[in-house]
N, C-alpha and C positions, 0 to 999 in steps of 0.2 A: 468324569472318569477319574478313578482313584490311582495314585502313583504306587508302584510296586516297591520303590526304594525311597529313602529320605534324601536322596541326592538332588531332587528337583527343588530349586529355590526360585521364588519369583524375582523378576528383575526389578531393581530399585531405580525408579525414574525420577527421584527428587533431584532438585538442582544441587550442584556441588557447591560447597562453601569456598571462600577466598583461599584458605590454606589447602584444601583439596585440589583446587585448580592449580596451585603452585606446585603441587606434588611433593612438597617438602616433608610432610610426614612419611611418605613412601620412601623417599630418598634416605631419610635418617634411619628408618627401620632397616633398609638394606645396608647401610654403613655399619649399623650395630651388629648385624649378622657377620659381615666381613671382618670386623674387629674381633669379634668372639672367635672366629676360626683362625685368625692370625696367631693367637696365643695358645692354641691347642697343639697337642703332639702331632707331628707329621706322620702320615701313613706310608710315605715313601721311604724306601731303604736304598742304600747304595750297593747295587747288586754284586758286583764281583768281590767287593770287600766284605759285605754282609750278606747273610742268607736268611730267609724266614724259616722258622720251624715248620716242618711238615705235619700235616694232620695224621693221626694214627691210621686213618683209612684212605690216605692218598694212593692213588694208582698212577704209576708213571710208565716208563718204557719197559717192555718185556725183556726178561733175561732168561737165557737157557742155563740151567743149573748143572753143576758137576757134584760128584760125591767127594768124600774126604781124600780119596786116592787119585783124584783128578780125572776120573772117567765121566763121560757124558751120561746123564740120567735119561735122556729122551729115548724111547724105544720105538718111535714112529708109529704109535698106535692110531693116531689120527683123531683122538677124542677132542683135543683142543680145536682142531679145524672144524669138526662137527658142531661143537658147542658155540663157536663164534657166530653171533647173530649177523655180523656185517660181512662174513666170509672174507676176512682179511688174512687168514693164514693158509699157506700152501706148503705142502711137504711131500717128499719122495723118500721111500725107505730103501735100505740096502741091507745086505747080510754081512755080518762080521766075518772077516777072513781069519784063518789061523795066525796067531801072532799079534792080533789087534785087541787082545783081551785087556791091555793096559789103557785103551782108548775108549772102549764102550763097555757098559755093564752087561747089557743083554746081547742076544744073538742078532737082534735087529736094531738098526739105529737110523736116525734121520740123516740121509745123505744130503738132502736139500731141505732147508727150513726157511721160509720167508714170511715176513709179516709186512703188509701194506699199511703204513702208518697213516695214510690218508683215508683209509677205510675204518681203522680201529676206533672204537668208541670207549676204550678203557673200562669196559664193564667188569672185567675180572673173571668172566666165565671160562676162559681158557685155563686159568690158574686152578679154578675149582674142579674142572673136568680132568685134569692130569692125575692119573693114579700114582705116578712116580716122582712127584714134586719136581718135574723137569722145567716147567716154565712158571715164572711168577713175575708180578708187576713190581718194579723197583721204585725207589724214591728219586728217579731221575726224570727231568723234563725232556721232551722231544726237541732236539736242536732245530733251529731255523734252516731252511734250505731254499734255493732259488729254482730247483728243477725237481720234477715229479719223481724221477728215478732215484733221487737222494733220500726219498721217504720210504723206499722199499729196503727193509733191513734183511740181510741174509744171515745165515747161521754164524759166520765169522763175526758179524757185528754185535750179535746178541749173546754169544757164548761167554760165560763168566770166566775170569782168569783162573788159571790152574792153581789150586792151593799149594801145590808142591813147589812150583817154580816161582810163583808170584803171591805169596801169602798176604802181603799187604793190599794188593789189588783185589784179591778174593774177599777179604774182610770189608774193604770199602764198597765193593759192588754188592755185597749182601745187605749193607746198611743196617738199620735198626729193625729188620724184619724178625718177627716172632717165629721161632722154629715150631713147626707143628708136630705133635707126638707120633702121628701115624704116617707122616710124610704126604698128607693131602693138603689141598688148598685151604683157603680161609673158611673154616666151619665154625660158625658162632652159635 
């Protein structure tokens, strides 16, 4: 029978020489590999003091965006929840009351917005589905937690700082994100 791959090797059954029985060549070969790696640049970084540069396509924690005036962009249309293959997003909408024009851009807003980070697969479909550029994936890691309820992020946890009251926090939360001309998600 003919083999389908070249991975099949016949077993060598000849007697081992004295040096092969002493395993010295194998030991020296292993030591040579160890010494070579000893002088190479370390891959480890000292995390709190140093940070690795993010890839341009890195997808981190979700952020709920605001406009330049500090109003929430989310109109609770539910497209992000429908686009989510892991069904990690839950939302409830409410209507804006008179006098709340400075808080919400549109008549409807997300009264409740939750993302279960244990379900989230960081695919970015929520960002692409949003017509108002209200949700995007930031350059932030999900912090560790010891309880399941700590991984369910509410609207208060994800809302970007107000650009009027905290401009530095707003710029930091935006990160190096590329602004999209039509306000849509990542369209390449």
